[in-house]
C-alpha angles and dihedrals in degrees: 000000000000116000106224097180117125110254123204122220121252115228106266095027116128123250111267097186136018093222111121094241091055098051119100096235092179090074110084096214092052091046094053096042098047094040091055091043093053091044091053092046091050091049092050091046092051090048093050090047091051091050092049092047092048091048092052091045092051091047092051091048091050091049090052091052092050091049092057 
């Protein structure tokens, strides 16, 4: 039978998952690494979203100019 109970990490145990709820935030090296990782991923995601939005906006503006 599969044990579905939540298990807490023991200090010194390796990270089993990169999900925020599974990271041992009490360890300073994990806290710094994953905080910077998530910050960089968010920055890249915001940048890609801005580029996609600007591309769609430019395409719509060009289509309006051609329709006139």
